[in-house]
N, C-alpha and C positions, 0 to 999 in steps of 0.2 A: 251554696252546695253543699250536701252531706255527704260523708264520705260513705263508700259502698264498702260494703260487708268483706270483710278479711284481702282488704287491699290497702298498699302499702303510701298514701298519700305523700308525696317528698315536695312540689312546687304547683303553679298554675301560669300556665301561657296562657294564651286564647282559652285553651282547654286545662282542663287537670294534670296534672302528668302522674303516673302511680310506677311503681316497682309490683310488677305483679309477682306475688307470693313462692308460683311456682319455680320463677327464674332468678328468685332472691340467694338461690344457692352459686349464681356464675358468677358472685365475685362485682366488688365496683370499685368506686374511685372516688374519693373528694379530693379535690385540686384547690389552690388558690395562696397568691398574698399572705401573707399576715394581716390582721386585722378586717379580714374581707367578708367572714362567715360561717368558715369551715368548721370551726366545734359548734357554732349553732346548727348547721347541717347536718353533722354528727348525731349532735341530740337529739334531731327530731325522727330522723330516721331510727334511733334506737328507743325512741317512746314509738314508734309505729308497729317495730317487730314486735316489742313489748306486749303491745295495746290486739296481734291477734297470737297471742300463744310463742311467739318465738325467744327465747332467753340470750341477752347478750353478753357479750366480753368488753370490758372495753378500758384503757388505761387515761386515765388523769394526768396526763403529764402539766398540769398548770393548778391542780386543785379545785376547778372550779366545776366539774361534774356533781357533786355531791346532791348538790340540791335537785337533784332528781328525785329523790325521795319523797319532797313534800311539791304542793301545788304550788302554780306561778298565780301570779297574779301584780308582783314586781317590777313587773314591768308592764304598764300601761298600752305601750305602743303598739306591742305584741296582739293584744283584743283587735285593736282598731286595725290593726293591718290582716285579723283569721276576716273581719267585717270588710274591708277592701277586697277581700279576694271570694268573699262569697262562702264562707267557711258554716254554715249554720249552725252545726252539731257543736260549735270548738267551744270546750270550757276548762277551765283549769284544774289539773290534778297531778299526785304524786305517782309515782310508779313503783312497784317492787323492789325491794335493792339490797346486794348485800357486799361489803366492804372489803376489800383483800389489802395487805400490805406483807410485799417479804423482808420487810425488818420488822413486823409483826406489832407498829406502833398506832395504824388507825387502821386498820380491820384483822381479822382472821389471817396469821402468819399464811406464807407460801413457801413451799420446797419442794425441793427434788433431790435423787441422790446423785453422786456424781456418777455411778454405774449410769444411770438415765440418762444424764445428759448427754455424754460420751466424748472421746477423745476429739470429734470434728469441731461440736460449739464450744467446748473448754479451750482446746488452742488458741480461738477468736477472742477468746475473754482473756485467755492470759499474753493477746500480743506475742505470740510464738511465729516464727519464721518457720519455713517449712521443712528445716533438719530437724528443731527442736519438735514441730510438731508431730514429725515421724517417732522420734523417742518416747513422746507421749501415749503415740496412737502402743509403743512395745510394752509398756509401766502397763497400758489397762491387759494387750494380751496374755502377758506374763501371770497378769492378778487373776486374768479369768481362767486361765490355764491351770491354776492349782487353786482354785475355790476360793480367792481371799475378796469378799466385797470392797467397793469402795462406796460408802455412804458418804463421807460428810471429808472434809476439810481434811481434819488429823488422820482421815484413812491416810489419803492422796499423797499426802508429805510424807507420812510414815513409810508409804509404799515405793513411792519415790527416793528415798532415803537409801531404801533397802538397796534398791536395783541400782544405785551408783555405786553402792559400796559393795558390791557384789558383781558389778558388770562385768567382767573377765568370765564368771561361773555363767554368764547368758550369751556370751560373746559366740561361740558355735552354733546354741539353737536358733539366738533370735536376729545376733547382727552386732555392730559396733555401738556401742552405750556413751557418747561422750561426753565426758565430767563439764564442761561448760554447757551443753545440752540440757543435766539434769539440776545447774544450778540457775539458769535461766526459768527452769520449770517453779522453780522451788521460790524464785522473787517474785514471778508472777502470780504465784497462790499466796505471797505474804502481802503484794498490793491489793488482790481481792479482797482476803481478812481486813485490811486496813482499811477497806472504804465500805464495812460491814457486809461485803458478800458474801460472808460465811454463815451469817443467819438462813440464808436459800440452800444450802447443803443440810442437807439431814432426812430424819423421820419424823412424822410421820409425812409421806409428799400426800402431794394434794392430788385427790380421787377428783378426776374429772366431770363426773358425772354430778358432782356437788356443783358444778355451774351450770346444769341444765334443770333447772327448778322453773315451777308456775305457782301462781301466789293460791288462794282459796278465788279468785273470779278468775282462775286461767289465763293471767298475763303472766307475761315470762320474766322471770329476775332478770333485771340487769344489774351485772357482776363490774362493780367500779377497783380498777386497782388502785392505790395512792402510789402514783411513778413522778411525783416532784422531786422526792429526793433521790429515787432508784435515775432518773436522767443526770445526775451528776456524775454519772459512770454510763456515758450512752453505748457505749459495745456491750455491757451486762442488761440494760433495756434492751437493748435490739436483741440480741442471745436469750435473754430469756420470754419474750414472748414466739419467737421464734419456734425456742423449745415448747411450751404450749401447744402451739401449732401444730410439730409434728406428734407432740405427743397424742391429740385429737386425733390425726390423722392414722396411727396404726392401733386405737383404742376402740375406735366408733366401726359397727360394722357397716358392709356396704349395703344403702339404699338406694340407689342410683338416683332419679330425680323428684323428690317426693314433693309433696302439696305444697307444703314450706319447708323452710331451712329448721332442723332440731337446733342452731343455734348460730350465730353470726357473730362473727370475733371482728373488731375494729384495730386496725394496727393505724396508730398514731405515728406521727415526727415518722411515716415510713423509709425517712432516705439513709434514715438511720443505719435498718438495716441492709443497704447494699453498700454503702461504704466502705470503701478499699476490703470487699469482701473476696474471696479466694474465689477463685471460678471453678473449682469443683463445690464448694458452699451453696453460691448462684445456681450451678445446674441443678441441687440437690433442693433448692426453695423452689425451685420452677416447676419441678419434680411433685413436690408438695402440694403448691397451692392449683397447679392440673387437675390432679388425682383427687382432693379432698371434698371436692364438691359433689362426688359421687356416694360420699359419708354425709351428707346432708349437713358441712357447714358451707357457709357465706363467709368469704374474709373481705372485708372493706381497709383500702389503702386511704392516707388521708396523708398529706405531705403536700409542697408549697408550687412543685413545678411537676406535671406527669413526666418530664423526661428524667427524675430522679430516680425511678421505676425503670429496670431492664427491659427492653421491648418485647422479651417472650413472657416476662409476666404483664407489663401491659399489655399487652395481648389479649389476653383472659378476663380483664374487668369489664363486664358488658356495661355493666351500670355508672353512668358517670354523672358528677355534677362537678362544675367548673366554677370554681367564682374568678374575681380579677384578678389578671396580672398585670408586674409594672411593664416598661419598656422604656426606661432611660437610656440605655447603651445600648451599641449595634448586638450585644449577645441574648440580651432580656429582649430585644425584638427577633431575634434567630427564633428565641424559644416560643415567642408569643406563638410564631407562625406555627411551629411545630407541633403544641401542644392544639393547634386547631385544626392541623390535619390528620388529629386522631379520632375525630366526630364524624361522622355519617354525613355527608354537607346537606346545607335546607338552601336551598336557590334563592331565597328568599333573606338570608341573613348570611353578611360578610362577616363570619363567624372571628378571624384573626383580630380585624379591627372593633368586634363587642366585646370580645374579651377584658381590653385594653378598658374599656368605657362600663364596667358594671359597677352597680352602685352597692353597699352595703346590703347583706338581703336577698342581691339578683344572680342569679350563675346561668349557665348555660348547661342546659341538662338534654341528657339523653339516654334512656334507659332499653331494654329489651322486650319486644312484642314476644307474641303468645308463640311465635316461631321459633325464638329466639334470634332473631335478628334486631340489630340497633337501629330505634328510630330516629328519624333525622332530631339534628341539636337542634334544641329552640331554648329563646330566650324565656329567662322566667321568674316569678319571684317564689322563693321558698317559702314551704307555708311557716307559719310562728311557733314556737317549741310551747306545750303545754306548762311543765315542770318550772320549778323554781330557780332562776338563773344564778341567785344568790348562794354561795356554798354555806353549807351547814355550820354551825356552831360546835363544837367539839362536844358539849352537853347532846346536842343532838344525835350526833354522830354515835355516840355512847349508847345512848339509850339506844338506837337500830340494830346498833351491835350486840348488846346482853340482850335484845329480844330475838332474835335467830336463834333460828335451830341448830347453827352449826357452832353456836358459842361454848367455847371453852374445848372444843372438839382439834382443834391445829395448834391449842396453847400450847402443852404440853410435850416437851419436846422426848423420844426415845431413842437411847444411845445403847443400840442392842451388838453383840460381837461381830465383829467385823477385823480386816487389815488391822488396823490401829491394835485391838488389843490380838488377835492370834501372832502378828511379829513382837509384840510386846513380852509375848509369853514365851516365844522363843529364846528371845536374849535372855530370858532369866533363865529358861531350863540350858544353855549352854554354860551361863555362868553357875548353874550348881555344880556342873558337869566337869567345869576348869577347876572349882574349887577341893572337888572328892581327890582324894590320895587313891596311889593302889592299892595299900596296904587297908586302908577302908573297903575297900570294892571286894577283896580278896585274892588277888590278882594281877597281874602284871597287864598295866592299861595300854594297850594300844591307840597310840596316834590317829586320830577320826578327822578326814577333812574338813574343809569348810563347805566344800560339794555338799559332801555328806548328810551334813547336819540336816544343810537346807533343805538336800530335798524332803529330806525324813519328817520335818519339821511340817513342809509343804504339804507330802503325801497327808501327815495327820490332819491340815487345817481341810485340803479339798476333801477328803472323806467325809469332817463333819457336816459341810457345807451341802454337797452332794447329798447327803443321807436327810438334807432338811429341802422345803419348797423352795424356799428362795433359790436356796442353791443349784438346784437343778431348771433357773430360768435367769441364769447371769445372758442377758442379751437384751441387744438394741434394738433401737430403729432406724426408721430410714436417714434421721439426722445423727443417730447417736452412734450406730453400729461402726462396728471397726471395716467390716468390710460392706458394710450397705443394704447388710439383709432389712427384712422385713419383720422379721419375730418382734414380739412384745410380750415383756416381763410380766404383764398382770393373769 
């Protein structure tokens, strides 16, 4: 069989199984135990999206996806599988790729500002409890009310210290600010910085349009995020990808149901997104997943068990590939049965039994038909990947990075005037005023309260910030907003 134009051939049972491009933005799930073939399936799907001109973003948590930039052939078994499946147009090929890295070591640096991340997501990264999260929200609110931009970690550290030192001045307007909570926030910030997370906060921030490129042949660029080091901080990894998802939601215009997605976002190790997540954040995640399809973005979660994902999110994942699950314990058996029940039943298939019998490269597959209804589940053989399984060498990766149109764009950091500089300037001005004597002023000095100094300095900061474009746009999106608004600051 030859692949039909503008289809996403994923697997073959008695008949070929393809995801319809116009249904691809209705999200999907790749599940299965370790070693059952999830990563290969993810790779095959990314290749197929690229072939029809759809850019892809995916995190490389094991460091084994970089070879997608080069033709395969290193695994002869894949050519044999293609022949077994009757894929007549199968040929090994590489795909256009961009490499990204939060730490800037294995690709272009990826950054966000503290303001864009917002208190809700930052609270999770900092492991704050509800009370401490509330204080962090107040810190953001005070900064916003006074035009103090929070761009990098030193801005937030300085702003936190400033609010803590002047808690009594803010008590009437904003409420109590405990010393213990201020200390917890500062310790959390120190921990993030020690883990290298400070490299993520700053400017230039990622322009999401740079993720949605095609090459000269019209193939979608596969954006690969180096996540092997990032995975050492699981909450930072999950929060980072969630931030990206929310940024896409806030930035992209409504397009309804396009003929094919504008971007497909793969979320590997998806269970980390929902581990110990506060209910308010889980609700926000469900909202983003539900609504982002109308922006032309498909989200595909990859995890070991479908039950790792809340029902409200799982119910929105229409295209599903289920690899083998183990059933060694009563708990495992219960999970297998529950996973089987998430599929549209096939009268000729004992789904719960088959899940435990699937060989590597086999899967239970159900996709959405032209009317948006799930097809009956089929036991199928997943198509072989066309790109190289062996990771790129450091020299090969460097060569691709240097040849990229983005080379050099994100490498140089920008450190413009923000909360750190403003508050540092305020402190210097106060010290200068205290050093002046009444004689030098030419008149008796009248005591100036700390509150007056504070408000005067903040008024200057606000006036300066509000007079600039960025100062007029201290707004956060659905996951970054203090009040859950949907404004966007681009």
